[in-house]
Residue, then its C-alpha position, 0 to 999 in steps of 0.5 A: m208228229n209235229i211236222k210244222n215245227q220242222i219246216v223252214n219258212s216259205s213265201h209266195s207273192i203275186y203282184g199284178a195290174t190290169l188296165g183297159g179302155p177305149i183309144i177311140k170311143n166305140k172303135l178301138f180298145f186296149f187291154v193290158n195285164a201284167e203279173f209278177e210272181k215270186g216264191n220260195s219253199p223247201g225243195i229238199a225233204y231229207s237231211p243226213k244222219g247226224g245232221s239238223g233233222q230237218g225233214t226225213v232223216s236219211s241213213t247217209p252219215i253227215d260225216s261222209l258228206k263233210k269228208l267228201a265236200d272237204f276233199l272236193k274243195t281241197t283237191y279240185n277247188y269245187d264247192p258242191g254246195a250244202y249237204d244239210n239245211f238246204p236253201n229254199f227252192e225259188t220260183k220266179n216268173h212274169k206274165l204280160l198280156a196286151k190286147i187291141d180290139w178294133n171294130i173295123s165296121t159293123k161286120h168285121k172285128l179284129t183282135v190282136k194279142y201279144s203275151d210274154f212269159v218268162g219263168t224260172q223254177d228250181q228242181q231237185v236232182n234227177g231221181s235214179s236215171i243213169p246216163n247212157g244206159g248203165g249196165f255196170r256191176v257193183t259190190g254187194r248187188t246181183g246183176t247189172v245196174s241200169r238205174l240207181p237202186n235209190n233216188r239221189f235224195s231218199n231214205n238211203s241216199m243224199a246229194f248236195a245242193n249244187s246237184n239240183y238244177g232249174f228250168k228257165n222257160i220263155v214263151r212269147t206268142a202273137t195272135a191275130e183274129l178277124n171275126s166277120n159276120f157277112n149277113s144273117k146266114m154267113a160268118n167267118q173266123f180267121l186266126l193267125a198265131y206265132t209262138r216262140i218257146r225256149s226251154t233250157r236248164t240252169f244250174p248252181g255252181k260251175v260245170f263239174p262231173t256227176i259222181d254217184i257213190f255206192d256204200g260197198n253193199g250195193n246201194n248208192y248213198i251219195s251223189v255229187g256234182m251236176d245233175p246228169f241231164t242238165y248240161h247241154n240241155d236246151v229246147i227251141n220250138n217255133i210254131f206258126s199256125a193259121t186257121d179259118n172257120f166258116t159258119y153257115y146258118v140255114k134254118t135249124h142247121t148251123i154248119t161249120a167248115g174249117a181248115t188249120f195248118e200248123y208248122q213247128r220247128v223243134g231244135n232239141m239239144f240233149m246230151p246226157g252225161s256231157e259233163s262226164y259221169y262216174v260211179y264208184n263202189t265206195l267213197n274211199d275208192f273215189i277219194t283214193n283215185q281208184p278206177p270207177v265201175y262205170y264211166a259215161y260221156t256224150y259229146s258232139l260230132v259237129n262241135p267237139g267239146g260243145g253242144v249240138y242240136s242233134a234233132n232239128l225237126k220240121i213238121g207240119q200238121l194239116g187238119i180239115y173239119v166240118q160240123d153240123q149243129y142240128d136243132v131237131s126240135r126245141a128240145l133236141r139238139l144233135t151235133v155231127g162232125l168229121r175231122a181229118d188230120k195229117p202230119i207232114y214231115l218236111q225234112q228227114p234226119l241223117e241216116n246211119p247206114a250201120i244201123t239200117q243194115l241191122t235186123f231186129p224183130d218187129e212187134n210180131g216177131n218178124m225180122t226187119h230193117y229200121s232206118t234212122g233216116k226216115w220219119p214215119k208215114g204221115s197217115v191221115l187220121f179221121s175223127p168222126r164225132v156225134g153228140f146230143r142234148w135233149d131237154v126232156k120236159k122242155d123246161n130245163t128240169l131234166i137234161i140228157r146229154g152225151g156223145t161219142g167220137i174219135f179224138t186225135g192227139r199228139i205226142p211230146f216231140v222229144w219222143l220223135t227226136n230221140m231217134p236222131t239224137n241217138s243215131g250216132m250222126y250228130q253226137n255220140s254217147v259212150r259208156v265203159t263198163d269193162p274193168a280192164q278199160l276203166v283203169n284208163y278212165k280215172f276221175n278227171p274234173d275236166p268233162n272233156a278229159y277223155l274226148n280224144n279217146f273217141p271218134k270225132t266224126p260219124s264213123g258208121t258205128v252203132p251207138a250202145n243205145i239207139v232209138l227207132i220208129d215203126p214206119n207205120f207209127k201213128f199219132p195217138q187216137i182214142w175213142r171216147s163216149d160220154l153220157a150224162v143226166d142233169k136233174s133239177l130238184g127245185n130251189g136251185l138244187v141240181a143233181t148230175v150223173e155222168l159216165m165216160y168211157t175211153k178206149d185207146i186206138h193208137a196209144v204209144k208204147m216203146r219196145n227194146a227190139n234188141l231184147k230176145d225172149p227169155d231162155t229160162v224161168a224163176i219160180d216165185a212160188p208153186g204155180f207162180v213162174r216168171p220168165r228169166y234170162t240165164s245170163a247177159n250173153n243170152r239177152y241181146y241179139y247184138n251184145n254190143i248194143s244195150s237197147a234198140i228202142v222202137l216207138e210203136n202203137t198199141h190199142k190195149g188201154y182203156a179207162y172209165s169213170i162215173t161221177a155223181q154231183l149235187s150243186k146249189s146255185f147262188s141264192n141269197g149269197f149261198y153256193g155249194s156243191i159236192a161230187y164223187t168220182f169213181t175211176q178205172s184206168k189201165s194201160v200198157t205203159d204211161n211212158p214215164g219220161s222223155q228219154a226212150t231208154s228210161v221210158w222203156n226201163s221204168n215200166p214195171n211188169v211181171g215179165t220183161s220190160n217188153a211184156v205188153e201187160l195191162g196195168y193201172s195207169s200212173y196217177f189214176v185215183p179210183h175214188r175222189v170226193v170234192a166239195d165246196i161251199s161259199y157264202r157272201f153277204e153285203y152290208a152297210r152299202h159299201f161292204a161285202t164279206t165272202i167265206s168259202l171252204f173247199y174240200q178234196g179227199e182222195n188217195n194221194g197217188n199210186y205206186s208199184f211194189v217191185v223187187n230191188g234188183d234185176l230178178n228176171n235178168d233183163g238188164n233193168n233193175s227195180t222193174d220186176l213186180m214183187y210176188i206177195p207171199h201167203n206168209a213171209s216164210e214163203i220167201n227165201f231170205l238169206p242172213y246178212s250183216t250190216k252196220d247199225a246207226n252207231g257203226n256197230t256190226i249187226t246180223f239179221s237172220a232169215q227169221d228176223q227178216q221174215a218177222a219184219f217182212e210180215k209186219f211190213i205186209n200187214s201195214s200195207p192194205y194192198l199187200k195184206k189183201h193180195r197175198g199169194q198174188y203178183a203185185e199189179r203195176n200202180a195198183a197200190l194206193y197211198p193213204w186217203y188224204n183230206e185237204l180243206d182250204l179256207k178263203f176269206l174275202q173282204d170287199f170295200y167299195i164306193t161308186t163315183g161320177k156320173n156313170q156311177t163307176r164302182h171302185n173296189l178294194q178287196f182284201s183276201m186271206d187263203i189258209l191252205n190245209f186248214l185242217n193242219l191249223i186246227n190240229k197239228n196231226w191232221g192234214i199230213v200227207k203220207t208216202i211209201y216208206t219203200r216200194n222195193p223191200l226185197i233185195f234180190k240176191g240171186v236164184n238157187s239151184n232150183g230157180v227159186p229167188q233168194y232175198n235180203l230184206q232191206n234195212i234203213g239205218g241198220v233197222l229192217v223195214d217193217h212198215a209201209f208208210q211214213n209222213v211227208i215232211s214238207p210244206s204239203s203237210t203244213w198249213y200256210m196262209q196267203l194274203g192278197l190285196r186287189y184294187s179294181f175300177 
């Protein structure tokens, strides 16, 4: 497949300049670096059926998209943007760094820095998340919908250009560092830093509701309007930190003691669906102004019709530490240290008494009260560490090094601010799923059309989705150990073997405390039984609440890796290295997202989404090979040429095979790990009819589906190897991908003046994905065709699941992978010019 002939042009330019020198000779120096970057490349890899064919062809007909676009322009004067031949995504940013170095005296040196970054980057519309939890029903699908069955851009669905959005990030930092050497035994480092971060979203077009439209058979196939999580989405983060490190040298000991304090003020505005959100069974239902099947809206209780920073977190972090670097002998160095960290919550959020009065089970099943007006306890976290380096032969030809210790980290503060955001005290999030009520929520282009239907002030009611925090929640901690051997083999050749092990002590997980234990089971096969709810009414402790997500800790994750490397240091212009890494990594959850509800309902399990099941970590790569080789030669006194190759080979990611639908009836669709049959006849397929690419009715028998599914299994190495088992989370791997990049540098240089100042003009040429330039069938990235081939259609009287096999464009899915039609599957060239003196 000649992918490169399907890709539109892209470009990437970087302009930069650096200037530095003395202001006062040997006393005061300045340095300035400025850089501007601009690029554009295809951002949408899909085109509609019957369209241009640029990228992967979706089953959504271009006629449907045109019909909808024309209707919106005529009826509401709204232009949704392109629906084929999408414009390129743009990236722009500028970076500025200014530095002053002042040699105050022979003992004291002051460095002051200022950096400025402003960047914008276009993004594709959100994949499949639904504002305010979903929980609605559509024609042709069993169970409720909490997440769209297909991404908004996918093999089965298309969106419009104005549904995309952009990030705008502003980061400005000022730092001052004073280094003092009092005498041969004492030194001190004092640092001050202040950072202002602003992260907001931009959007093309005008403010307009988000509309997701299904095809009448239970699959979303068109999205239009704004991205559902962009309007009123803004984060402000101001950070001040002070650090002092005192070092004392005594004989063979270097003792460092220090303290650091960091203060952060986080303002988070996040109002999902504040542009208003509608879901329709069919395109015709929307055009003929029928009631939606779902309506969602988030509005401010402080600023009606506008935005609100519902989370205003003020938090400090105090850390103290001491370390002793002890040179036991000329060959052995031992490092021992201890650090203590304590978070300090400087302001409590508003409490919703109606939530506090409720009782939910804690992680041990004991019913308890949670408050939205209290941050967790500020526990002191200790981090002891020890490390060593042993020069076995005292000539650096054999080095053994390693260490073990506990390390404390942080979490995205949005996981904390989710609590006040969803407490019902600053803003209110509503959803309507009852058909009797939805007749009163017909489409209106005004986002605030139905604002008067809801309370304007905190009313003491409980929102449909709330977020809570375990009072004993702790910041993440891991125990990590490392052992490595470096062996010199002569002639600059060094062999390295390194082992690393990591164990979670306080990892983060999220649990829906409103979800009961299942009351029945589904029988996937003899001996394979999974828990299930008989109905939605038996699912929750409080049926008026969809989710009560509790932020908690778990210790069950771990990871280890083994790396072997061979490297050759620069010799006669030559350098080279090759390394292989094997990694194993498992976790309870990788917390995929920023919203508590979407984090919880995006974690595949055999049981419910509350099940604490170890699975492979997202993005873990079990096997990875990296190699590079470089050769530089100088000639004719003023010229130098460098040629470098960089190779990386790995499985290009991992994923989970899940059921399309809500098999266990826990309210989350496409999170139930699929049972892999010994043979396709073990799956209970129901015959069904659909339309083919020409609009003709076609019927698939159970036998048709069994045959196609058997082909699908055989096309996937993971499925074929694990017949008669449940699929594991993130255990399936994308095909191996070989990437080879070529870099060519040509230097032209002269020396001038008394000081023989060297002036260098360097031309560079980078060819990325060089293999694709050599052969158009090489260097192509592959992705999964579908990870949820089985569409759940209910259970029979014996509790056995029944399915339809997914079809795309009227063709049953019978293969696991497809080519990624994007710039990542093509070669491209980057040219550069640099002058230095």
